[in-house]
Backbone as JSON, one array per atom type, in Angstrom:
{
  "sequence": "MAVPANNSSNVKTRVLTAVPLISGFLLALYLAPAWLWAGLMALILTEAGREWAGLAKLGRAASLAYALLLGLSGAALAVYGTASLLPYYLAVAFWLVSTLLLAKGISLRNPLVLLPLGILILLPTYLAILALRQESPDLLLVVVGLVVIADSAAYFSGRRFGKHKLAPSISPGKTWEGAIGAWIAITIYALAIHFLDTDSCGLACLPQVLGAYWTLFVLSVLGDLFESALKRQAGIKDSGVLLPGHGGVLDRIDSLTAVLPAAALFWMWLK",
  "N": [[-2.55, -14.86, -9.86], [-5.15, -14.44, -7.68], [-5.62, -12.15, -5.71], [-6.18, -11.61, -2.18], [-9.24, -10.61, -0.73], [-9.18, -9.46, 1.44], [-6.33, -8.74, 1.49], [-6.9, -6.6, -0.82], [-8.3, -4.9, 0.03], [-6.49, -3.95, 2.31], [-4.51, -2.7, 1.18], [-5.78, -1.19, -0.49], [-6.47, 0.75, 1.29], [-3.96, 1.92, 2.58], [-2.96, 2.97, 0.78], [-4.89, 4.93, 0.03], [-4.16, 6.44, 2.62], [-1.59, 6.49, 2.44], [-1.2, 8.81, 0.14], [-2.31, 11.14, 1.05], [-0.59, 11.77, 2.73], [1.9, 11.73, 1.79], [1.58, 14.01, 0.5], [0.92, 15.89, 1.91], [3.92, 16.25, 3.34], [5.76, 16.73, 1.14], [4.83, 19.23, 0.78], [5.5, 20.43, 3.02], [8.05, 20.13, 3.39], [9.19, 21.52, 1.24], [8.01, 24.1, 1.13], [7.84, 25.36, 3.83], [8.5, 27.34, 6.24], [11.57, 27.58, 8.27], [11.14, 27.37, 11.02], [8.2, 26.19, 11.06], [8.54, 24.11, 9.78], [10.1, 22.8, 12.08], [8.46, 22.87, 14.21], [5.65, 21.16, 13.39], [7.57, 18.68, 12.7], [8.4, 18.49, 15.21], [5.93, 17.9, 16.53], [5.22, 15.26, 15.39], [7.31, 13.89, 16.82], [6.46, 14.05, 19.23], [4.32, 12.45, 19.19], [5.48, 9.89, 18.25], [6.99, 9.68, 20.5], [4.99, 9.12, 22.48], [3.79, 7.21, 21.55], [6.25, 5.14, 21.39], [6.41, 5.3, 24.84], [4.02, 3.8, 25.26], [4.61, 1.5, 24.11], [6.21, 0.51, 26.5], [4.59, 0.06, 28.47], [3.4, 2.04, 29.58], [1.33, 3.86, 31.69], [-1.85, 6.31, 30.96], [-1.06, 9.0, 31.22], [1.7, 8.97, 32.2], [2.8, 8.26, 29.73], [1.78, 10.56, 28.41], [3.39, 12.69, 29.62], [6.12, 11.27, 28.96], [6.3, 11.98, 26.22], [5.75, 14.55, 26.23], [8.08, 15.6, 27.37], [9.78, 14.91, 25.32], [8.98, 15.94, 22.98], [9.2, 18.77, 23.77], [12.08, 18.6, 24.48], [13.02, 18.37, 21.81], [12.26, 20.59, 20.63], [13.04, 22.88, 22.2], [16.22, 22.46, 21.37], [15.96, 22.44, 18.76], [15.45, 25.11, 18.51], [17.57, 26.36, 20.08], [19.7, 25.33, 18.85], [22.52, 23.16, 17.95], [25.62, 22.01, 17.47], [26.89, 19.44, 17.64], [27.6, 16.51, 16.99], [27.36, 14.46, 18.41], [24.93, 13.05, 19.34], [24.18, 11.87, 16.65], [26.84, 9.99, 16.34], [26.4, 8.33, 19.15], [23.28, 7.3, 18.29], [24.12, 5.95, 15.9], [25.91, 4.01, 17.07], [24.34, 3.24, 18.15], [22.71, 1.25, 16.81], [24.43, -0.46, 15.7], [25.1, -1.65, 17.66], [22.49, -3.26, 18.32], [22.36, -5.45, 15.89], [23.27, -7.44, 17.64], [21.29, -7.7, 19.44], [18.92, -7.95, 18.61], [20.26, -10.58, 17.24], [20.46, -11.98, 20.06], [18.0, -12.4, 21.08], [17.12, -10.21, 23.02], [15.37, -9.26, 25.92], [13.59, -6.22, 25.85], [11.89, -5.4, 27.98], [12.01, -3.75, 30.08], [10.72, -0.3, 31.66], [12.89, 1.26, 32.61], [14.69, 0.74, 30.96], [14.19, 0.1, 28.15], [12.74, 3.56, 28.01], [15.13, 5.38, 28.21], [16.11, 4.32, 25.85], [14.54, 5.18, 23.8], [14.39, 7.89, 24.16], [17.25, 8.1, 23.26], [17.28, 6.98, 20.42], [15.04, 8.9, 18.78], [15.11, 11.38, 19.77], [17.62, 11.63, 18.32], [17.04, 11.47, 15.42], [14.67, 13.04, 15.0], [16.5, 15.47, 15.05], [18.41, 15.18, 13.21], [16.84, 15.27, 10.64], [15.94, 17.69, 10.78], [18.18, 19.17, 10.04], [19.56, 17.81, 7.76], [17.3, 19.08, 6.29], [17.9, 21.71, 6.82], [20.46, 21.71, 5.08], [19.32, 20.8, 2.63], [16.72, 20.59, 0.89], [16.04, 18.46, -1.36], [18.2, 17.19, -0.13], [17.2, 15.66, 2.12], [14.83, 14.49, 0.75], [16.0, 12.51, -1.0], [16.85, 10.71, 0.77], [14.89, 9.97, 2.52], [13.34, 9.14, 0.31], [14.7, 6.92, -0.67], [14.29, 4.9, 1.81], [11.54, 4.75, 1.71], [11.35, 3.38, -0.99], [12.35, 1.24, -0.49], [11.06, -0.02, 1.32], [8.81, -0.66, -0.08], [9.45, -2.27, -2.42], [10.41, -4.27, -0.76], [7.94, -4.87, 0.0], [6.08, -5.51, -1.88], [7.83, -7.29, -3.49], [8.29, -9.45, -1.45], [5.83, -10.47, -1.04], [5.36, -11.07, -3.66], [7.63, -13.6, -4.34], [7.98, -14.26, -1.85], [9.51, -16.71, 0.06], [11.37, -18.06, 1.75], [12.07, -17.07, 5.51], [12.89, -13.81, 6.91], [13.72, -13.01, 9.38], [12.07, -14.98, 11.12], [11.56, -15.23, 13.88], [11.31, -12.55, 14.91], [9.75, -11.11, 12.85], [7.4, -12.48, 11.45], [6.29, -12.28, 8.6], [8.59, -10.91, 7.21], [10.85, -11.94, 4.14], [13.25, -13.29, 3.07], [13.64, -12.83, -0.1], [12.25, -10.65, -0.15], [14.1, -9.04, 0.88], [15.79, -8.96, -0.58], [14.99, -7.9, -3.15], [14.34, -5.28, -2.03], [17.08, -4.69, -1.83], [17.96, -4.97, -4.47], [15.76, -2.16, -5.37], [16.92, -0.47, -4.42], [19.58, -0.31, -5.21], [19.35, 0.39, -7.99], [18.03, 2.64, -7.39], [20.2, 4.62, -6.31], [21.83, 4.24, -8.43], [20.68, 5.61, -10.34], [20.11, 8.49, -9.22], [22.75, 9.11, -8.44], [23.72, 9.05, -11.11], [22.15, 11.16, -12.66], [22.56, 13.48, -11.19], [24.21, 16.36, -11.82], [26.18, 17.17, -11.01], [27.62, 15.1, -10.01], [30.63, 12.55, -9.15], [30.5, 10.78, -11.02], [31.91, 7.43, -12.54], [34.18, 7.61, -10.97], [33.66, 7.77, -8.14], [31.91, 5.67, -7.85], [31.91, 3.02, -6.07], [32.15, 3.8, -3.62], [29.88, 5.66, -2.9], [27.63, 3.81, -3.43], [27.98, 1.81, -1.67], [27.41, 3.59, 0.23], [24.46, 3.85, 0.15], [24.09, 1.26, 0.23], [24.92, 0.5, 3.23], [22.98, 2.29, 4.72], [20.75, 1.13, 3.46], [20.56, -1.24, 4.77], [20.66, -0.81, 7.44], [18.06, 0.15, 7.85], [16.9, -2.0, 7.36], [17.28, -2.39, 9.85], [16.22, -1.17, 11.71], [13.31, -1.38, 10.75], [13.03, -4.2, 12.22], [13.84, -3.69, 14.49], [11.95, -2.57, 15.59], [9.8, -4.29, 15.31], [10.66, -6.04, 16.69], [10.19, -5.01, 19.5], [7.42, -4.6, 19.63], [6.5, -7.59, 19.42], [7.43, -8.18, 21.8], [5.99, -6.09, 23.44], [3.68, -7.68, 23.14], [1.82, -6.46, 21.14], [0.44, -5.48, 17.62], [0.98, -3.17, 15.74], [2.06, 0.06, 16.75], [0.1, 2.22, 17.16], [-2.99, 3.75, 16.11], [-3.2, 5.75, 14.49], [-2.59, 5.95, 11.68], [-4.47, 4.6, 9.63], [-4.68, 1.45, 8.22], [-1.71, 1.87, 8.48], [-0.74, 1.81, 10.61], [0.94, 3.04, 13.74], [2.35, 6.03, 14.0], [5.41, 5.51, 14.71], [5.5, 2.86, 13.65], [5.64, 3.91, 10.99], [8.07, 5.19, 10.78], [10.27, 3.47, 11.71], [12.05, 2.81, 10.04], [13.74, 4.79, 9.53], [14.02, 6.11, 11.63], [16.53, 4.74, 11.87], [18.13, 4.88, 9.66], [18.09, 7.91, 9.08], [19.77, 9.4, 11.31], [22.5, 7.96, 10.63], [22.53, 9.19, 7.88], [23.16, 11.77, 8.22], [25.27, 12.12, 9.82], [26.74, 10.84, 7.64], [26.58, 13.21, 5.59], [27.88, 15.16, 6.64], [30.3, 14.51, 7.01], [31.22, 14.59, 4.27], [31.22, 17.06, 4.13]],
  "CA": [[-3.34, -15.94, -9.09], [-5.9, -13.52, -6.94], [-5.43, -11.0, -4.06], [-7.52, -12.3, -1.33], [-10.36, -9.52, -0.98], [-8.7, -8.57, 2.86], [-5.22, -7.72, 1.18], [-7.12, -5.72, -1.45], [-8.59, -3.63, 0.66], [-5.47, -3.22, 2.94], [-3.54, -2.5, -0.14], [-6.07, 0.3, -0.72], [-6.56, 1.51, 2.83], [-2.18, 1.99, 3.01], [-2.86, 3.79, -0.34], [-5.09, 6.03, 0.5], [-3.39, 6.73, 3.39], [-0.4, 7.34, 2.0], [-1.18, 9.77, -0.77], [-2.41, 12.46, 1.63], [1.13, 12.06, 3.9], [2.81, 11.95, 1.05], [1.61, 15.23, -0.49], [1.75, 16.97, 2.92], [5.34, 16.05, 3.22], [6.27, 17.07, -0.15], [4.64, 20.72, 1.08], [6.21, 21.18, 4.24], [9.36, 20.29, 3.11], [9.4, 22.3, 0.16], [6.93, 25.84, 1.33], [7.1, 25.67, 5.1], [9.45, 28.16, 6.84], [12.24, 26.63, 9.36], [10.32, 27.22, 12.39], [7.13, 25.53, 10.77], [8.64, 22.44, 9.98], [11.07, 22.4, 13.07], [7.42, 22.9, 14.64], [5.74, 19.6, 12.28], [8.13, 17.51, 13.17], [8.17, 17.98, 16.62], [4.58, 17.22, 16.84], [5.73, 13.95, 15.19], [8.42, 13.29, 17.12], [5.83, 13.69, 20.7], [3.47, 11.09, 18.73], [6.24, 8.64, 18.36], [7.61, 9.24, 21.72], [3.84, 8.67, 23.5], [3.61, 5.35, 20.76], [7.1, 4.57, 22.2], [6.09, 4.87, 26.22], [3.06, 2.33, 25.09], [5.98, 0.02, 24.03], [6.98, 0.43, 27.3], [3.5, 0.03, 29.36], [3.14, 3.03, 30.66], [-0.47, 4.6, 31.8], [-2.2, 7.42, 29.49], [-0.77, 9.93, 32.1], [2.72, 9.0, 32.22], [2.98, 8.39, 28.44], [2.13, 12.03, 27.63], [4.43, 13.21, 30.33], [7.4, 11.43, 28.37], [6.14, 12.45, 24.9], [5.79, 15.77, 25.92], [8.89, 15.93, 27.66], [10.58, 14.42, 24.12], [8.64, 16.91, 21.9], [9.67, 19.82, 24.34], [13.23, 18.93, 24.21], [13.71, 18.63, 20.19], [11.92, 21.95, 20.03], [14.83, 23.23, 22.66], [17.61, 21.83, 20.21], [15.93, 23.05, 17.23], [15.69, 26.9, 18.92], [18.97, 26.91, 20.4], [20.64, 24.8, 17.89], [23.87, 22.05, 18.51], [26.24, 21.52, 16.2], [27.29, 18.33, 18.14], [27.79, 15.26, 15.73], [27.73, 13.18, 19.45], [23.73, 12.51, 19.53], [24.19, 11.19, 15.67], [27.32, 8.82, 16.98], [25.64, 7.46, 19.72], [22.52, 6.91, 17.67], [24.79, 4.98, 14.91], [26.5, 3.14, 17.76], [22.9, 1.92, 18.99], [22.01, 0.2, 15.57], [25.11, -1.23, 15.34], [24.87, -3.22, 18.68], [20.89, -3.9, 17.92], [22.16, -6.08, 15.64], [23.45, -8.26, 18.27], [20.35, -7.35, 20.59], [18.25, -8.68, 17.95], [20.7, -11.84, 17.27], [20.34, -12.75, 20.83], [16.5, -12.05, 21.53], [17.74, -10.03, 24.57], [14.16, -8.93, 26.38], [14.17, -4.91, 26.33], [10.49, -4.79, 28.13], [11.91, -3.1, 31.46], [10.91, 0.61, 31.54], [13.97, 1.52, 32.54], [15.66, 0.58, 29.82], [13.23, 1.39, 27.1], [12.17, 5.02, 28.13], [16.04, 6.43, 27.81], [16.43, 4.13, 24.57], [13.45, 6.1, 23.15], [14.79, 9.34, 23.67], [18.39, 7.59, 22.16], [16.51, 6.79, 18.88], [14.27, 9.13, 18.81], [15.81, 12.78, 19.55], [18.82, 11.77, 16.98], [15.88, 11.23, 14.7], [14.28, 14.63, 14.91], [17.82, 16.55, 14.82], [18.76, 14.7, 11.8], [15.51, 15.32, 9.77], [16.18, 18.96, 10.69], [20.08, 18.81, 9.88], [19.4, 17.28, 6.61], [16.21, 19.53, 5.59], [18.38, 23.07, 6.35], [21.31, 21.67, 4.0], [18.75, 20.77, 1.19], [15.14, 19.84, 1.27], [16.24, 17.52, -2.16], [19.05, 15.99, 0.2], [16.5, 14.85, 2.67], [13.99, 13.95, 0.3], [16.7, 11.47, -1.46], [17.54, 9.9, 2.08], [13.79, 9.35, 2.47], [12.87, 8.09, -0.89], [15.32, 5.22, -0.22], [13.51, 3.95, 2.81], [10.34, 4.4, 0.97], [11.47, 2.6, -2.11], [12.94, -0.23, -0.32], [10.1, -0.73, 2.11], [8.2, -0.3, -0.9], [9.99, -3.07, -3.07], [10.44, -5.5, 0.03], [6.4, -5.52, 0.43], [5.89, -6.05, -3.16], [8.33, -8.37, -4.11], [7.97, -10.56, -0.81], [4.22, -10.81, -1.45], [5.09, -12.23, -4.77], [8.37, -14.19, -4.29], [8.72, -14.4, -0.55], [9.17, -18.48, 0.65], [12.15, -17.82, 2.77], [11.58, -15.74, 6.23], [13.65, -13.48, 7.06], [13.73, -13.16, 11.36], [10.94, -15.47, 11.98], [11.17, -14.86, 15.89], [10.88, -11.02, 14.94], [8.77, -10.47, 12.32], [7.48, -13.68, 10.03], [6.09, -11.68, 7.84], [9.36, -10.74, 6.16], [11.33, -13.0, 3.74], [14.87, -12.9, 2.27], [13.04, -12.49, -1.25], [11.72, -9.12, -0.33], [14.92, -8.07, 1.12], [16.78, -8.96, -1.82], [14.06, -7.43, -4.04], [14.09, -4.53, -1.76], [18.22, -4.09, -1.96], [17.72, -4.34, -5.8], [15.59, -1.36, -5.97], [17.68, 0.71, -4.14], [20.7, 0.05, -6.26], [19.07, 1.03, -9.0], [17.82, 4.16, -7.19], [21.15, 5.28, -6.01], [22.79, 4.57, -9.88], [19.56, 6.84, -11.14], [20.26, 9.67, -8.51], [23.94, 9.71, -8.92], [24.45, 9.61, -12.6], [21.51, 12.18, -12.91], [22.72, 14.81, -10.99], [25.28, 16.51, -13.03], [27.84, 17.8, -10.43], [28.29, 13.88, -9.09], [31.35, 12.03, -9.05], [30.76, 9.76, -11.94], [32.63, 6.57, -12.09], [35.16, 7.79, -10.0], [33.59, 7.4, -6.79], [30.53, 4.97, -7.46], [31.82, 1.98, -5.03], [31.59, 4.85, -1.91], [28.48, 5.92, -3.14], [27.04, 2.55, -3.5], [28.25, 1.49, -0.2], [26.92, 4.57, 1.42], [23.43, 3.56, 0.17], [23.27, 0.11, 1.08], [24.72, 0.36, 4.58], [21.89, 2.48, 5.09], [19.41, 0.16, 3.47], [21.04, -2.46, 5.68], [20.44, 0.27, 8.75], [16.71, 0.29, 7.17], [15.98, -2.94, 7.57], [17.44, -3.36, 11.31], [14.7, -0.25, 12.14], [12.06, -1.72, 10.91], [13.25, -5.61, 12.49], [13.74, -3.4, 16.44], [10.28, -2.14, 16.35], [8.97, -5.54, 15.25], [10.74, -6.93, 18.48], [9.96, -4.46, 20.48], [6.17, -4.79, 19.43], [5.87, -8.49, 19.44], [7.58, -8.19, 23.62], [4.75, -5.93, 23.9], [2.4, -8.08, 22.93], [0.83, -5.97, 19.91], [0.64, -5.56, 16.35], [0.82, -2.09, 15.36], [2.2, 0.9, 17.72], [-0.71, 2.98, 17.01], [-4.03, 3.71, 15.09], [-3.29, 7.01, 13.78], [-2.74, 5.69, 10.39], [-4.96, 3.44, 8.84], [-3.36, 0.8, 7.05], [0.07, 1.46, 8.65], [-0.91, 1.54, 12.41], [1.38, 4.39, 13.96], [3.9, 6.99, 13.2], [6.67, 4.63, 15.19], [5.66, 1.67, 12.5], [5.88, 4.39, 9.83], [9.63, 5.88, 10.74], [10.82, 2.62, 12.47], [13.46, 2.13, 9.51], [14.01, 6.32, 9.05], [15.16, 6.5, 13.07], [17.94, 4.09, 12.12], [18.7, 5.45, 8.81], [18.42, 9.28, 9.14], [20.91, 9.93, 11.54], [23.54, 7.77, 9.83], [22.92, 9.94, 6.78], [23.74, 13.48, 8.47], [26.94, 12.04, 9.89], [27.61, 10.59, 6.18], [26.77, 14.54, 4.69], [28.67, 15.57, 7.68], [31.72, 14.12, 6.83], [31.68, 14.97, 3.14], [31.15, 18.53, 4.17]],
  "C": [[-3.95, -14.17, -8.28], [-5.4, -13.06, -5.8], [-6.39, -11.13, -3.45], [-7.89, -10.92, -1.14], [-9.92, -8.88, 0.4], [-7.64, -7.56, 2.86], [-5.55, -6.71, 0.43], [-7.65, -4.71, -0.21], [-7.64, -3.38, 1.84], [-5.06, -2.69, 2.33], [-4.41, -0.9, -0.3], [-6.17, 1.42, 0.52], [-5.21, 2.11, 3.13], [-2.38, 2.88, 2.02], [-3.1, 5.19, 0.15], [-5.04, 7.16, 1.73], [-2.29, 7.82, 3.34], [-0.4, 8.4, 1.12], [-1.54, 11.16, 0.08], [-1.04, 13.04, 2.68], [1.68, 12.06, 3.31], [3.01, 13.49, 0.99], [2.11, 16.37, 0.53], [3.06, 17.29, 3.32], [5.9, 16.85, 2.6], [5.94, 18.69, 0.0], [5.24, 21.09, 1.91], [7.41, 20.94, 3.89], [9.41, 21.58, 2.19], [9.27, 23.9, 0.51], [7.47, 26.19, 2.58], [8.66, 26.14, 5.52], [10.25, 26.83, 7.81], [11.77, 26.37, 10.65], [9.05, 26.45, 11.83], [7.46, 23.9, 10.44], [9.3, 21.84, 10.91], [9.21, 22.13, 14.04], [6.87, 21.0, 14.63], [6.22, 18.71, 12.94], [8.31, 17.3, 14.75], [7.13, 17.42, 17.34], [4.68, 15.33, 16.28], [6.58, 13.44, 15.95], [7.76, 13.03, 18.95], [5.25, 12.47, 20.11], [4.51, 10.1, 19.01], [7.07, 8.52, 19.78], [5.65, 8.55, 22.63], [3.91, 7.15, 22.62], [4.97, 4.71, 21.54], [6.87, 4.12, 24.04], [5.02, 4.11, 25.93], [3.84, 1.18, 24.87], [6.04, -0.5, 25.63], [5.77, 0.23, 28.58], [2.93, 0.74, 30.25], [1.87, 3.62, 30.55], [-0.32, 5.86, 30.93], [-1.49, 8.45, 30.16], [0.78, 10.19, 32.09], [3.9, 8.86, 30.75], [2.77, 9.63, 27.89], [3.0, 12.63, 28.37], [5.76, 13.05, 29.26], [7.26, 11.98, 27.04], [6.27, 14.1, 24.73], [7.58, 16.34, 26.25], [10.11, 15.84, 26.11], [10.63, 15.56, 23.32], [9.47, 18.43, 22.44], [11.33, 20.2, 23.49], [13.92, 19.16, 22.9], [13.35, 19.68, 19.56], [13.2, 22.88, 20.96], [15.98, 23.58, 21.59], [17.19, 22.99, 18.94], [15.96, 25.04, 17.06], [17.02, 27.41, 19.05], [19.95, 26.75, 19.72], [21.84, 24.29, 18.66], [24.21, 22.13, 17.22], [27.18, 20.33, 16.67], [27.02, 17.19, 17.2], [27.56, 13.92, 16.8], [26.39, 12.58, 19.38], [23.82, 11.36, 17.92], [25.12, 9.58, 16.01], [26.79, 7.71, 17.71], [24.46, 7.04, 19.11], [23.06, 5.35, 16.56], [25.46, 4.12, 15.75], [25.55, 1.82, 17.88], [23.05, 0.97, 17.97], [22.94, -0.6, 15.46], [25.2, -2.27, 16.84], [23.43, -3.35, 18.35], [21.38, -5.14, 17.36], [22.22, -7.09, 16.71], [22.31, -8.45, 19.43], [19.31, -8.45, 19.72], [18.76, -10.2, 17.51], [20.13, -12.64, 18.36], [18.82, -13.02, 21.11], [16.46, -11.67, 22.45], [16.2, -8.79, 24.89], [14.56, -7.27, 26.71], [12.43, -4.31, 27.35], [11.06, -3.44, 29.1], [11.8, -1.65, 31.14], [12.28, 1.74, 31.81], [15.32, 1.7, 31.81], [14.98, 1.05, 28.55], [12.96, 2.75, 26.78], [13.38, 5.43, 27.56], [16.41, 5.9, 26.34], [16.05, 4.62, 23.83], [14.23, 7.08, 23.12], [16.65, 8.88, 23.24], [18.37, 7.5, 20.83], [16.09, 7.68, 18.35], [14.38, 10.94, 18.42], [16.72, 12.48, 18.42], [18.1, 11.95, 15.83], [15.38, 12.5, 14.19], [15.69, 15.65, 14.24], [18.14, 16.42, 13.38], [17.98, 15.37, 10.55], [15.61, 17.35, 9.69], [17.6, 19.78, 10.0], [20.14, 18.7, 8.21], [18.27, 18.34, 5.9], [17.14, 20.81, 5.16], [19.63, 23.02, 5.21], [20.36, 21.59, 3.22], [17.91, 19.93, 1.27], [15.26, 18.9, -0.12], [16.77, 16.74, -1.3], [18.17, 14.96, 0.98], [15.3, 13.78, 1.8], [14.78, 12.33, -0.41], [16.42, 10.59, -0.4], [15.62, 9.29, 2.04], [12.78, 8.27, 1.65], [13.99, 6.92, -0.8], [14.6, 4.35, 0.76], [12.15, 3.65, 2.36], [10.42, 3.26, -0.48], [11.63, 1.3, -1.18], [11.97, -1.0, 1.03], [8.55, -0.98, 1.23], [7.96, -1.9, -1.89], [9.72, -4.65, -1.98], [8.83, -5.64, 0.02], [6.18, -6.28, -0.63], [6.52, -7.38, -3.51], [8.23, -9.63, -3.28], [6.42, -10.91, -0.81], [4.49, -11.87, -2.36], [6.19, -13.49, -4.79], [8.7, -15.07, -3.2], [8.52, -16.04, -0.05], [10.34, -18.72, 2.19], [12.31, -16.53, 4.4], [12.92, -14.9, 6.73], [14.6, -13.45, 8.79], [12.41, -13.65, 11.51], [10.19, -15.39, 13.29], [10.69, -13.43, 15.88], [9.53, -10.66, 14.43], [8.33, -11.53, 11.06], [7.09, -13.07, 8.97], [7.37, -10.95, 6.62], [10.7, -11.7, 5.77], [12.73, -11.92, 3.13], [14.64, -11.95, 0.6], [12.82, -11.1, -1.38], [12.83, -8.14, 0.3], [15.83, -7.79, -0.08], [16.43, -8.04, -2.9], [14.33, -5.72, -3.4], [15.97, -3.57, -1.88], [18.37, -3.94, -3.59], [16.85, -2.93, -6.36], [16.25, -0.15, -5.76], [19.24, 0.69, -4.91], [20.41, 0.83, -7.51], [18.78, 2.36, -8.68], [18.86, 4.95, -7.06], [22.11, 5.04, -7.59], [21.74, 5.8, -10.31], [19.98, 8.22, -10.04], [21.52, 9.77, -8.87], [24.21, 10.05, -10.11], [23.31, 10.69, -13.63], [21.73, 13.85, -12.35], [24.61, 14.9, -11.29], [26.44, 17.12, -12.29], [28.27, 16.19, -9.8], [29.87, 13.33, -9.8], [32.15, 11.24, -10.2], [31.08, 8.45, -11.16], [33.39, 6.31, -10.86], [35.21, 7.08, -8.54], [31.94, 6.4, -6.3], [30.67, 4.41, -6.75], [31.59, 2.82, -3.62], [30.11, 5.07, -2.18], [27.35, 4.56, -2.96], [26.71, 2.0, -2.45], [27.37, 2.46, 1.13], [25.29, 4.38, 1.75], [23.56, 2.08, 0.48], [23.46, -0.13, 2.55], [23.8, 1.45, 4.97], [20.68, 1.72, 4.79], [19.86, -1.22, 4.62], [20.57, -1.76, 7.13], [18.55, 0.34, 8.31], [16.08, -0.73, 7.93], [16.2, -3.33, 9.59], [16.62, -2.34, 11.94], [13.91, -0.85, 12.17], [12.22, -3.34, 11.97], [13.61, -5.17, 14.19], [12.52, -3.43, 16.52], [9.79, -3.14, 16.15], [9.38, -5.81, 16.68], [10.31, -5.88, 19.35], [8.12, -4.45, 20.51], [5.72, -6.35, 19.81], [6.17, -8.49, 21.3], [6.57, -7.41, 24.1], [3.24, -6.41, 24.11], [1.45, -7.31, 22.03], [1.3, -5.95, 18.58], [1.09, -4.23, 15.45], [1.35, -0.86, 17.17], [1.59, 1.52, 17.99], [-1.6, 2.67, 16.09], [-4.13, 4.77, 14.33], [-3.6, 6.85, 12.44], [-3.37, 4.98, 9.97], [-4.4, 2.59, 7.87], [-1.86, 0.91, 7.63], [0.47, 1.37, 10.1], [-0.55, 3.08, 13.16], [2.49, 5.24, 13.86], [5.22, 5.85, 13.79], [6.55, 3.44, 13.88], [5.77, 2.7, 10.78], [7.57, 5.31, 9.54], [9.78, 5.26, 11.46], [12.26, 2.7, 11.5], [13.91, 4.13, 9.36], [14.84, 6.42, 10.56], [16.39, 5.7, 12.92], [18.46, 4.9, 10.78], [18.93, 7.3, 8.83], [19.57, 10.37, 9.77], [22.54, 9.45, 11.17], [23.97, 8.65, 8.68], [23.17, 11.1, 6.97], [24.63, 12.98, 8.51], [27.68, 11.85, 8.3], [27.53, 12.21, 5.22], [27.71, 15.9, 5.32], [30.18, 15.38, 7.11], [32.39, 14.22, 5.19], [31.88, 16.23, 3.04], [32.62, 18.92, 4.53]]
}
């Protein structure tokens, strides 16, 4: 079956944007000193904050002020450090509650709700990406890889097999077939990572390993759906236009905002 020209063009644009993004991320992940990594991630946090303020319908000046406050707060925490796990617990608790919010279709248009929520979601994401990278660049790559593989598998399996809508009132393009395809891909990914690791515990802890990967996968779906719900309430398709074919920064990190704090917690528990 031929792919419509506009779809082919969109896929090409997505790929052309993704290649330098992935290359830049990998170079920074493995070569950048800690201070540069923290600064680069703070810039991403700032842009994500600006786009989040846009979801709350703030004006340009107010959006910039909110974004700078968020970025500077993250940078300050990176410089002075924080050993507290409370931000991660709060973030994970929110994502568990988000299931009820999505199911009930609760409106979150009020800036007095959305703006603190942005801090609760984005700041722990920033702290988690610093903590996981400090622990091991490979560890962070595995977590980010999980989200990328889930997103890609859901996109292509949904296009090929999608018939049953996952959440039609939130994101009509997402299907159960796409989600199942992503779950299968994540399971294969988890098994490969686990058994290729010479220090792994083998079959003895495989159920716990799969449970952790599947939990992170479910959280990635929640993160994606939640941002989709916010965009629908705001009446926009993408959170921004910074990344051709992908939208804004929030459109790229929506799943990561739910996955990274939980992954950081999992790793702290293992230690």
